[in-house]
C-alpha positions in Angstrom: -0.8 30.4 -22.2 -3.7 32.6 -21.2 -3.7 31.3 -17.7 0.0 32.2 -17.4 -0.6 35.7 -18.7 -3.5 36.1 -16.2 -1.3 34.9 -13.3 1.5 37.3 -14.3 -1.0 40.2 -14.5 -2.4 39.4 -11.1 1.1 39.2 -9.6 1.9 42.6 -11.1 -1.3 44.2 -9.7 -0.4 42.8 -6.2 3.1 44.2 -6.4 1.7 47.6 -7.5 -0.7 47.7 -4.6 1.8 46.5 -2.0 2.4 48.6 1.2 4.2 51.8 0.4 7.8 51.9 1.6 8.5 53.2 5.1 10.9 56.1 5.3 11.5 59.3 7.3 10.3 61.5 4.4 7.1 59.6 4.0 6.5 59.5 7.8 5.2 63.1 7.6 2.3 61.9 5.4 -0.9 60.1 6.4 -1.2 56.5 5.3 -3.5 57.5 2.4 -1.2 60.4 1.4 1.6 58.0 1.4 -0.3 55.6 -0.9 -1.1 58.5 -3.3 2.5 59.8 -3.3 3.8 56.3 -4.1 1.3 56.0 -6.9 2.4 59.4 -8.3 6.0 58.2 -8.2 4.9 55.2 -10.3 3.5 57.6 -13.0 -0.2 57.0 -12.3 -2.7 59.8 -13.2 -5.1 61.1 -10.6 -7.9 59.1 -12.2 -5.9 55.9 -12.2 -5.0 56.5 -8.5 -8.6 57.1 -7.7 -9.7 53.9 -9.4 -6.9 51.8 -7.8 -7.4 53.2 -4.3 -11.2 53.4 -4.4 -11.3 57.1 -4.0 -13.0 60.0 -5.9 -10.9 62.0 -8.3 -11.4 65.1 -6.1 -10.2 63.2 -3.0 -7.0 62.3 -4.8 -6.5 66.0 -5.8 -7.0 66.9 -2.1 -4.4 64.4 -1.0 -2.0 65.6 -3.7 -2.4 69.2 -2.6 -1.6 68.3 1.0 1.4 66.3 -0.2 2.7 69.3 -2.2 2.4 71.5 0.9 4.1 69.0 3.2 6.9 68.4 0.7 7.1 72.1 -0.2 6.9 71.3 -3.9 4.6 72.4 -6.7 4.7 69.5 -9.2 4.0 65.8 -9.5 7.5 65.3 -10.8 9.0 66.8 -7.6 6.8 64.4 -5.5 7.9 61.5 -7.7 11.6 62.5 -7.3 11.3 62.8 -3.5 9.5 59.5 -3.1 11.7 57.7 -5.6 14.9 59.1 -4.1 13.8 58.3 -0.6 12.6 54.8 -1.4 15.9 54.0 -3.0 17.7 54.8 0.2 16.0 52.0 2.1 
C-alpha cells in the first residue's frame, strides 16, 4: 500500500512539473516566467514556486512582477485567470 501511495505521489509531482502549455499568450513570457505563471495558475505560493523551481523567493517575486507588467494586470488571480483561460483553449 505504501509503495502505491509513493508511486502516485511521484506521478503527481511529475505532472505538476511538466512543461508549461504553449500558447500565444504565454509566448510573450520567458521560459522561466512561463513556469512561474503556470505555477501561479495552479495556486502555488511564491515560496512553493521558489522551492519547486529551485529559485530564491526574491527571484520569483521579480518574475511575477514582470509577468504582471507583460499581462497588464495587478493580481495573481488575474495571472491565473489568463493562464487558465489560455491553456484551456489549446
